[in-house]
C-alpha positions as CSV (number, residue, x, y, z in Angstrom):
1,M,103.7,-59.2,-33.1
2,K,102.0,-55.8,-32.7
3,H,98.7,-55.6,-30.7
4,L,96.0,-54.4,-33.2
5,L,94.0,-53.0,-30.3
6,D,96.7,-50.8,-28.9
7,P,96.1,-47.2,-30.1
8,T,99.5,-46.0,-29.0
9,Q,101.3,-48.2,-31.5
10,N,99.6,-46.5,-34.6
11,A,100.8,-49.5,-36.5
12,L,97.9,-50.5,-38.8
13,E,97.9,-47.6,-41.3
14,S,101.7,-47.7,-41.8
15,W,101.7,-51.4,-42.2
16,L,99.0,-51.2,-44.8
17,A,100.8,-48.5,-46.7
18,E,104.0,-50.5,-46.8
19,R,102.0,-53.3,-48.4
20,G,100.5,-50.9,-51.0
21,E,97.0,-51.4,-49.6
22,R,94.4,-48.6,-50.0
23,S,93.7,-46.5,-46.9
24,F,90.1,-47.6,-46.5
25,R,91.3,-51.0,-45.4
26,A,92.1,-49.7,-42.0
27,R,88.5,-48.5,-41.5
28,Q,87.3,-51.7,-42.8
29,I,89.3,-53.8,-40.4
30,R,88.3,-51.6,-37.4
31,Q,84.6,-51.9,-38.5
32,W,85.0,-55.7,-38.2
33,V,86.7,-55.5,-34.8
34,F,84.6,-52.8,-33.1
35,H,81.2,-53.1,-34.7
36,R,80.9,-56.5,-36.2
37,R,82.6,-58.2,-33.2
38,A,85.0,-60.3,-35.2
39,A,87.0,-62.6,-33.0
40,S,89.7,-63.4,-35.6
41,F,91.1,-62.0,-38.9
42,A,89.7,-65.1,-40.6
43,E,86.2,-63.8,-40.0
44,M,86.8,-60.6,-42.0
45,T,85.5,-62.2,-45.1
46,D,85.3,-59.1,-47.3
47,L,89.1,-58.7,-47.0
48,P,91.3,-60.5,-49.6
49,K,92.5,-63.9,-48.2
50,S,96.1,-62.8,-48.7
51,L,95.5,-59.7,-46.5
52,R,93.8,-61.8,-43.8
53,E,96.8,-64.2,-43.7
54,A,99.3,-61.3,-43.6
55,L,97.4,-59.7,-40.7
56,E,97.5,-63.0,-38.9
57,Q,101.3,-63.1,-39.3
58,S,101.9,-59.5,-38.2
59,F,99.3,-58.6,-35.6
60,T,97.7,-60.2,-32.6
61,L,94.1,-59.4,-31.8
62,W,93.9,-61.0,-28.4
63,T,96.7,-60.8,-25.9
64,T,94.6,-62.3,-23.0
65,K,93.1,-65.6,-22.2
66,I,89.7,-66.0,-20.4
67,A,90.7,-67.9,-17.3
68,R,87.2,-67.8,-15.8
69,H,83.7,-66.7,-17.0
70,S,81.2,-66.2,-14.1
71,Q,77.5,-65.5,-14.5
72,S,75.0,-64.3,-12.0
73,D,71.2,-64.8,-12.0
74,D,70.8,-61.0,-12.1
75,G,72.4,-60.9,-15.6
76,T,75.9,-59.8,-14.4
77,E,78.9,-61.5,-16.1
78,K,82.5,-61.4,-14.9
79,L,85.7,-62.3,-16.8
80,L,88.9,-63.2,-15.2
81,L,91.5,-62.5,-17.9
82,E,95.1,-63.8,-17.9
83,L,97.5,-61.4,-19.5
84,A,100.4,-62.4,-21.7
85,D,102.9,-62.0,-18.8
86,G,100.7,-64.2,-16.4
87,G,99.1,-61.3,-14.6
88,R,95.4,-61.5,-13.9
89,I,92.6,-58.9,-14.0
90,E,88.8,-58.9,-13.7
91,C,86.2,-57.0,-15.7
92,V,82.4,-57.0,-15.5
93,L,79.3,-56.6,-17.7
94,L,76.2,-55.3,-16.0
95,R,72.7,-55.5,-17.4
96,D,69.9,-53.0,-16.5
97,G,67.0,-53.0,-19.0
98,V,68.5,-52.3,-22.4
99,R,71.5,-50.6,-20.8
100,R,74.8,-52.6,-21.0
101,T,77.5,-51.2,-18.8
102,I,81.0,-52.5,-18.5
103,C,83.3,-52.1,-15.5
104,I,87.0,-52.3,-16.6
105,S,90.3,-52.3,-14.8
106,S,93.3,-50.0,-15.3
107,Q,96.0,-51.8,-13.3
108,V,97.0,-55.3,-12.3
109,G,96.1,-54.9,-8.6
110,C,96.0,-51.5,-6.8
111,A,98.4,-49.5,-4.7
112,M,95.8,-47.2,-3.0
113,G,95.3,-49.6,-0.1
114,C,91.6,-49.0,0.7
115,V,91.3,-51.3,3.7
116,F,87.9,-52.8,2.7
117,C,88.6,-53.4,-1.0
118,A,89.7,-56.8,-2.5
119,S,91.5,-55.2,-5.5
120,G,94.4,-53.9,-3.4
121,L,94.9,-56.9,-1.1
122,D,98.0,-58.0,-3.0
123,G,99.3,-54.5,-3.9
124,V,99.9,-53.4,-7.5
125,D,101.9,-55.3,-10.1
126,R,101.9,-52.9,-13.1
127,N,99.8,-50.5,-15.2
128,L,97.8,-52.0,-18.0
129,T,98.6,-51.0,-21.6
130,S,96.1,-49.0,-23.7
131,G,95.6,-52.2,-25.8
132,E,94.8,-54.3,-22.7
133,I,92.3,-51.8,-21.6
134,V,90.6,-51.7,-25.0
135,E,90.7,-55.5,-25.1
136,Q,88.6,-55.7,-21.9
137,M,86.0,-53.6,-23.7
138,L,85.9,-56.0,-26.6
139,R,85.9,-59.2,-24.5
140,L,82.9,-57.9,-22.7
141,Q,81.2,-56.6,-25.9
142,Q,81.3,-60.2,-27.1
143,L,78.9,-61.2,-24.3
144,V,76.3,-58.6,-25.3
145,E,73.2,-59.7,-27.1
146,A,73.5,-59.3,-30.9
147,D,70.7,-56.7,-31.1
148,L,72.2,-54.5,-28.3
149,R,75.4,-52.6,-27.9
150,L,77.6,-51.4,-25.1
151,S,76.1,-48.2,-23.7
152,H,78.2,-47.1,-20.7
153,I,81.8,-47.6,-19.4
154,V,82.8,-47.2,-15.8
155,V,86.6,-47.4,-15.1
156,M,85.9,-48.7,-11.6
157,G,87.6,-52.1,-11.7
158,M,91.0,-53.0,-10.4
159,G,93.5,-50.2,-10.0
160,E,93.6,-46.4,-9.7
161,P,92.7,-45.0,-13.1
162,L,94.4,-41.7,-12.5
163,A,97.7,-43.4,-11.7
164,N,97.6,-44.7,-15.3
165,L,96.3,-41.8,-17.3
166,D,98.8,-41.9,-20.1
167,R,97.5,-45.4,-21.1
168,L,93.9,-44.9,-20.0
169,L,93.1,-41.8,-22.1
170,P,94.1,-43.3,-25.5
171,A,91.9,-46.3,-24.7
172,L,89.0,-44.1,-23.9
173,E,89.5,-42.2,-27.1
174,V,89.0,-45.5,-28.9
175,A,85.8,-46.0,-26.9
176,T,84.4,-42.7,-28.0
177,S,85.7,-42.7,-31.6
178,D,83.2,-43.4,-34.4
179,E,85.7,-45.9,-35.8
180,G,85.9,-47.4,-32.3
181,L,82.9,-48.2,-30.0
182,G,81.2,-44.8,-30.6
183,I,80.2,-44.4,-26.9
184,S,79.5,-40.8,-25.9
185,A,82.0,-39.3,-23.4
186,R,79.0,-38.4,-21.1
187,R,78.4,-42.2,-20.7
188,I,82.0,-42.8,-19.5
189,T,82.9,-42.5,-15.8
190,I,86.4,-42.5,-14.3
191,S,86.5,-43.4,-10.6
192,T,89.3,-42.2,-8.4
193,V,90.3,-42.0,-4.7
194,G,91.4,-38.5,-5.6
195,L,94.9,-37.7,-6.9
196,P,94.9,-33.9,-7.3
197,P,97.7,-33.5,-9.8
198,A,96.0,-36.1,-12.1
199,I,92.6,-34.5,-11.7
200,R,94.3,-31.2,-12.8
201,R,95.7,-33.0,-15.9
202,L,92.1,-34.1,-16.8
203,T,91.0,-30.5,-16.4
204,E,93.8,-29.1,-18.6
205,K,93.2,-31.7,-21.3
206,G,89.6,-30.6,-21.6
207,V,88.1,-34.1,-21.5
208,H,84.4,-34.5,-20.7
209,Y,84.2,-37.8,-18.9
210,H,82.2,-38.1,-15.7
211,L,84.5,-38.0,-12.6
212,A,83.6,-40.1,-9.6
213,V,85.6,-39.4,-6.4
214,S,85.6,-42.1,-3.8
215,L,85.2,-40.4,-0.4
216,H,84.3,-43.1,2.1
217,A,84.7,-40.7,5.0
218,P,83.6,-37.1,5.7
219,D,86.8,-36.0,7.4
220,D,90.5,-36.7,7.1
221,E,90.9,-38.5,10.4
222,L,88.6,-41.3,9.4
223,R,89.6,-41.2,5.7
224,N,93.3,-41.7,6.7
225,R,92.3,-45.0,8.3
226,L,90.1,-46.2,5.4
227,V,92.1,-44.8,2.4
228,P,95.8,-44.7,3.6
229,V,97.0,-42.5,0.6
230,N,94.8,-39.7,2.0
231,K,97.5,-39.0,4.6
232,N,99.6,-37.4,1.9
233,I,96.7,-35.6,0.1
234,G,93.7,-34.5,2.3
235,L,90.1,-34.0,1.3
236,E,90.4,-30.2,0.8
237,A,92.9,-30.6,-2.0
238,I,90.8,-33.4,-3.7
239,L,87.6,-31.4,-3.5
240,S,89.2,-28.2,-4.8
241,E,90.5,-30.0,-7.9
242,A,87.2,-31.8,-8.4
243,D,85.4,-28.5,-8.3
244,Q,87.8,-27.1,-10.9
245,Y,87.1,-30.2,-13.1
246,F,83.4,-29.5,-12.8
247,E,83.8,-25.9,-13.8
248,A,85.8,-26.8,-16.9
249,S,83.9,-29.8,-18.1
250,G,80.3,-29.1,-17.0
251,R,80.0,-32.7,-16.0
252,R,78.2,-33.3,-12.7
253,L,80.5,-34.8,-10.1
254,T,79.8,-38.1,-8.4
255,F,81.1,-38.8,-4.9
256,E,81.1,-42.4,-3.8
257,Y,80.8,-43.6,-0.2
258,V,81.1,-47.3,0.8
259,L,78.9,-47.7,3.9
260,L,80.7,-49.8,6.5
261,A,78.7,-51.0,9.5
262,G,79.8,-49.3,12.8
263,I,82.6,-47.4,11.1
264,N,81.3,-44.7,8.7
265,D,77.5,-45.2,8.9
266,H,76.7,-43.1,12.0
267,E,74.3,-40.2,12.0
268,K,77.2,-37.8,12.9
269,Q,79.0,-38.8,9.7
270,A,75.9,-38.3,7.6
271,R,75.6,-34.7,8.9
272,Q,79.3,-34.1,8.2
273,L,78.7,-35.3,4.6
274,V,75.8,-32.8,4.3
275,K,78.1,-30.0,5.4
276,L,80.9,-31.2,3.1
277,L,78.9,-31.5,-0.1
278,R,76.1,-28.9,0.3
279,G,76.1,-26.4,-2.5
280,R,78.0,-28.6,-5.0
281,T,76.4,-29.8,-8.2
282,A,77.0,-33.5,-7.4
283,L,75.5,-36.9,-6.8
284,L,76.4,-38.9,-3.7
285,N,76.4,-42.6,-4.6
286,V,76.2,-44.6,-1.4
287,I,77.3,-48.2,-1.7
288,P,76.4,-50.6,1.2
289,Y,79.5,-52.7,1.7
290,N,79.9,-55.8,-0.4
291,P,81.6,-58.4,1.8
292,V,85.1,-59.6,0.9
293,A,86.4,-63.0,2.2
294,G,89.1,-62.5,4.8
295,L,88.2,-58.9,5.6
296,P,86.4,-58.0,8.9
297,Y,84.0,-55.4,7.6
298,E,80.2,-55.8,7.5
299,T,77.2,-54.4,5.6
300,P,75.2,-51.9,7.6
301,S,71.7,-52.9,8.8
302,A,68.7,-51.7,6.8
303,A,67.7,-49.4,9.6
304,A,71.2,-47.8,9.7
305,S,71.2,-47.3,6.0
306,R,67.7,-45.8,6.0
307,R,68.6,-43.3,8.7
308,F,71.8,-42.4,6.9
309,R,69.8,-41.7,3.8
310,E,67.1,-39.7,5.6
311,I,69.7,-37.3,7.0
312,L,71.4,-36.8,3.6
313,E,68.1,-36.1,1.8
314,H,66.8,-33.8,4.6
315,G,70.1,-31.9,4.2
316,G,69.4,-31.3,0.5
317,I,72.0,-33.8,-0.8
318,N,71.3,-35.5,-4.1
319,V,71.8,-39.1,-3.1
320,Q,71.2,-42.6,-4.4
321,F,71.9,-46.0,-2.9
322,R,73.5,-48.3,-5.4
323,E,71.6,-51.5,-6.2
324,R,73.7,-54.5,-5.5
325,K,74.5,-56.5,-8.6
326,G,76.9,-59.3,-9.2
327,D,77.8,-59.9,-5.5
328,K,77.0,-63.6,-5.8
329,I,79.9,-64.0,-8.2
330,N,82.2,-61.4,-6.4
331,A,81.6,-58.9,-9.2
332,A,80.2,-56.1,-7.1
333,C,82.0,-52.9,-6.2
334,G,85.1,-53.6,-4.2
335,Q,85.1,-57.4,-4.9
336,L,87.4,-57.6,-8.0
337,R,90.8,-59.0,-7.5
338,R,93.7,-60.6,-9.4
339,I,94.4,-63.7,-7.4
340,T,92.3,-66.8,-7.7
341,P,92.8,-70.5,-6.7
342,Q,95.3,-72.3,-8.9
343,T,92.5,-74.8,-9.9
344,V,91.3,-72.3,-12.5
345,T,91.4,-73.9,-15.9
346,L,92.4,-71.7,-18.8
347,T,90.1,-71.9,-21.8
348,A,91.6,-71.6,-25.3
349,Q,90.6,-68.4,-27.0
């Protein structure tokens, strides 16, 4: 059966034409899926019953099962999804006022090996399909209050998004399409450790998503330790391509920096960051470390974080410290992973 949510299959229009259905039916079906939040073909009540039954026989709407649904008292919700082949991914809904932001995954696991991150502890299994990426968006949309809608997407979940561009970009086109979720490209952020050839592809394609580059260190020596893939790349190449993307897209760059106690939170490193980023139209997003069970890293003290921030601000850097959300359910930055205890009970969906 074809996955209705996979934009790379382009199957719906041709299937409808073969049945002699009028072309507006495709728009009608997508309206039900993306705007009216239908969870099944049976709910599409203004379609002929025969068409609904035929859709049920030819297409699948959901390829995942919800293995666990976690909720935090700060309004954050996390889904552990089991894929058709048994793989598992996590995705998150964050609430902030009327803003409803979703954090989605692009791979099953991650191959980048950032030493402090849960997502890469078991390596990478495979890339997600475009349909599986879209499906995360809709699974999370179903958790949003009826009078609100998804407002922002961050591709900051499991995996390295730029290692799966061929499947990610079609999914984001659905997110921005009027027939899809209708979310402005300026409200979509792609996070990367920095893969220069893939950043160049984004520049050449002329997309206008926000780009967030995860630095975590102000020099290659430390970054090689924290982000092992940096040994074959280097900060200079990453920053050069990021600058080119900014010039082409006009989207302000974001640089992310996970603050690790006693490792990259010293005054010296704050001053190095000032030197590295000064003059760039960019935001430095500092993320005090969110603990991961089994890893030895710690969150910096309030005093160390405060001094780090003071140096950056005095140096003229546009900086914000990310508010911690979802850490009680392991849904905060760096805490998503694909392995959970075998006691998880799958719920029928």
